[in-house]
N, C-alpha and C positions, 0 to 999 in steps of 0.2 A: 504493500500500500504506500509506504514511504517512497519507494522507487517510482511509482506511478505519479506521486505528487511532485517529485523533483522534475520529472519529464514535463509535466503540465506547466510547472513554474518556468522552466527553461523555454518552453514554447511561448509563454506569455511575454517573456523578456524579448524574445526574437521578434514577435509581432509588434510589441511596443517600439522596439528599435527601428524596425522597418517603417512603421508609421511615422516616427519622428523624422527619419530620413526623407520620407515622401513629402512631408509638408514643410520641412525646414530648408531654407535656401539663403545664400549670401546675397542680399539685395541692398545695393548701395542706395543712398538717399538722393542721389543726383536726379534732377528732373529737367527736361528740355521741352522746347516748343518749336514748331515750324511756323514761322511768320511769313506769309506769302504777300509779296508786294504787288505782283501783277499776274494776270491770267491764271486764276486758280484752277482752271480746267486742266492745265498741264500736270498738276500734282494729283489728280484723281488716279487712284490705283498705283501710286508711287510710294515707295518706302525709302527713307533716308537711313542708311546704316552708318553707325558711328562706332569707332574703336578708340578706346583710351589706353595708352601704354606709357609706362614710366619705369625707371630702373628700380624703384623702391616700392612698387605697388603691383597688385595683381591686375592683369589686363581685364578690361571690362568692355562689353559691347552693348549697344543700345539700338533700338529701332524707333524712329520718330515719324509720325504722319501728321496730317493736319488735325487729326482727332485725338491722338494719344502719344505718349512716350513710355517705353517699357524696356526693362533690362532683358538681355537675351544671353547673358553669360553666367556661369556658376549657378545654374538653376538646379532644382531637385529633379529626379528622373521623371516624375509625372509631368512637370512643366516642360521639360525638354521634349518629351514624347508629344505633348499637345502642340508645341511650337513646330516640331518637325512635320506633324500631320497637316497643320495649317498651310504649309508651303507646298503641299502636294495636291494638285487638282486631280480630277478623275483620270485623265489620260496619263499623267505622269506617275500616278500611284501604281498603275499596272506595270509600268516599266521598272519601277523600283522593286516591285514584288518579283519580277522576272530576274533581276540582278541579285537577288538574295543568295548569298553564299559564293558569288563569284569573287575572284581576286582582282579583276580589272575589267573595264568596259569603256567604249567610246561610241558616241552616236552623233547624228545631226537630226534636226527637226525639219520635216517637210510638211506640205499641206495636208498629207494624209496621217501624219504622226511621226514617230521616231523610227529611224533605221540605223543599225550599227553593228558592232562586233564586240564580243567579250570573251573572257577565258575563265575556265574553272581550274585554277592552278596550272600545272603543266600537263593536265589530262585531256582537256578539250578546248577547241576553238569554236565559239558559238556565234553565228550570225542571226540577227533578229530584225523583224519589221513589224511595226504597228499599223494596222489597217482599219480604217473606219471606226475610230474610237478606241475601244479596249481590246479588239481582236488582235492577237499577236501570233505571227508565224516565226518559227525558228528552225535552225538546222545546226547540228553539232558535227565537227570534224574531229576525228581521233588524233591526238597529238603524238601518237606513236609513229605516225607517218613523218618522215624526216622533213618534208616541206612544211607541214603544219607545225612541227616542233620549232623550226627556225622562226616562224611567225610569232608564236606565243613567247618565245625566248627573246624576241627583238624588243627594241625601245620604240613604242608606238608614238607617232607624231600626230596622227589624226585621220579622219575619214572624209570622203566627199563622194558625190554622185556624178557619173558621166555616162550619157546614153542609157540611163536607167539602171546602170550597174554600180554597185557599191565598191569603193576602192579604199584600201587602207595603206597609208604611207608609214613605213617604220624604218628604223636603223638597225643594221646588222654589224656588229663589231664596235670597237671603241678606238679612241685616239686616232692616229694617222691612218689606221686600216679601216675606218668606218665606211660603210656603204649605205646609200639610201635605196630602199626597196619599195616596190609597189605590189600589193596583192589585190587582184581584181576578182570579184565574185560574180558569177553569172546571174541573170535576172531571177532564176529559180533559187539562187543562193545555195546550191548543193555542189558546186564545183568552183575551184579557185585556181588561178594562174599567177605566177610570181615572176617578176623581172627586176633587174637592177636599173636604176635611173642614173645615167652618166651626168655628172655635174662638173663644171669648170673649176669650182672651188667650194669646199665645205660640204654641208649636209643639211637636210631639212629637219628642223627641230619641232615645228608645230604647224598645224593647219588651222587657220583662223576660224573661230566660231564652232570648233568641235566641242561637244559636251564630254567632259571627262567623268566617268563613273557616275556617281549620284548627282552631279551638278546639272540636272536636266532643266534648270531654269535659265541657262545661258542662252542668249540670243543666237539663233542659228541661221545659216544661209538657207533661204526658202526655195530658191530656184537654181537650176543648173546654169552654169556659165562656162565660157571657154577657159578663162583664167581662174585658177584656184589659188587664192592668196595664202602664202606660206611664210614662215620665218626661216632664215638661213644663218647658220653659224659655221665656224671653222675652228680648228685647233691651232693655237699658237704655241710655239716651243719657248719656254722661259728657262734660262740657264742661271743657276745659283752655284757658283764654284764648279765642282765636278758633276753636280746633279742637274738633270733636265726634267722639266715638268710640262705636261700638255695642259694648257688653259683654254677653255672654251670661250670664244668671243663671237659676238653677233655681228654679222655684216650690216652696215648701215644702209638705209634705203628700204624700199618696199619691193617684195618679190612675189612671183606667182608661178605655179606649175601650169604650163600651156598644154592643154589636153590634146591639141591638134599636132603640135610638133613633138610632144612628149619631152620637153625640155623646161628647165627653170629659167625664167627671164626676169629682168629687172624692170619694174613698172614705174618707179620713181627714183630719182637720182640719189646719190649718197648724201644723206643728211639725217639729223636726229629727229625722231618723232616722239611726242609725248604718248600718244595712244592711237589706235586705229580700230575700225570695225567695218562690217558690211551693212549696207542698206539697200534692199532690192538687188539690182545687178551692179551696184557701185561699191567700190572700196573707198572709205573715208579715212583720212589720216591728218592729224594736226601736228605741224612741225614746231620747232623751237621759236620761230619768229611769229607764231600766232596765225600762220596761213594754213588753210585747209586744202589738201590735195584731194580731188575727186577723180577717181579712175573708173572708167567703164570696163567691167570685167568681161564683156563680150568683144570689145574692139581693142582694148588696151590703151585707148586715148585718155588723156587726163587734162584737167584744168586746175588752176589754183585761184583761190579767193581769200581775201583778207577777212578774218573773223575776230580775232582777239588783238587788243592793243598791246598787251603783254601777257606772258604765260606764267601763271603761278602754279596751280595744280589743275590739270585738265584730264578728262576721261570721257569715253563714250559709253552710253548705256541705252539700249532700246532704240538705236539709230539716231539718238540725240547727243549733242556735245554739252558736257557740263564743266564749268570752271568754278572752283571753290577758292576763296580767299579769306584770310583772317581779317576781322574787323574788331573794333574796340569792344563791342558787346556781343560778339558771336562770330559765326562763320557764314559768309554770304555765298549763295549758290546761284550762278547765272546759267540759264539754259538757252542753247542755240539749236536751230533747226534750219537746214538749207542756207547756212551762212548768216542767218539773222537771229538776233536775240528775241526769244518769245516769252520769257518769264524770268523772274528773279524772286528769291526767297532767302530766308536766313534761319539758321539754327541758333537759338538763343538760350542761355541758361536761365532756369527758373528759380534757382536757389544757390546758396554759397557753395555747396558741394559740387554743383555743376560748373560754377565759375572757376573753381580751383582746377578743373580738368581742361578748361577751354583751350589752352595753348598746346595741348598734347593730344588732340583728337584728330583722327583721320575720318574723312567723310566720303561716302559712296551712295549712289542712288540706284535702286533697282525696281523692277515692276513687281507688284504683288503676285 
């Protein structure tokens, strides 16, 4: 009887402990507001993400909208689960469920849904496509096949569509021996061919707007284009005494894989860019002088337009350009579309705790 009582008591302690963990959370007292100066319609369905970092404090994250401010870091597991579920709409939730247990995946979003490739460790290579809502088709390749093994063992740069076929760009090897490879899946997605992409210099590091693993809220290229925008890097040899090191450096400018010539071409001259994105069939990039380069991904032709007087911190989200700048009482966010400013707002602290964080916050805007 005593033994049964001890077991029951232990169970009660465990339940109480779990309950405490479920409701307890580290919630800072900082409160913020989004003050919109012009064109409130721009901020509908938009979330301002804020990150506070310092050397002597725990990193904290917030989400601010026109209606509320809330903490999104250091939550208890119930709140974390609720927050995670909120970010998954019906179509995305089915893709996340499909990826459960996978070690990696990449996809793009089309008008019909998501299409991409994933892997279950070193056992399988899986291609999948979402059709008409939640309906998903998939096909698995056994990684015991040497060709498939090389793909799952490679460093994936990203995926794209060409002539209705899914393509995966990946790297084989490291340092000066690295090769850029392209795996092409047929429309039925049950066969794959692999070829090496010859490059004058370097290797492809990423394909713009590829969703990586669970980040299925990333803006994706919606239509097929001749030019697939990519990032290109190369290995530079650094010597320190008798030792030599290979350091990865990014090639300046904007590059793309030309699906017709099957070569990597330079779309914009050597210069530094703050950020870039795709919008429809165009590649948009903002340079260090505040000029926006607009490149037609079907023709390769580009134009330049002046947008920003000076560049502080600029980024693209949902096809729009955002610039943030510190002000005395907050962080100002200016929004640009088609080269013109369409709205302005400010993140302002509502209490002393928030004011103490003001100079050490990073700001980003995403769609709900």
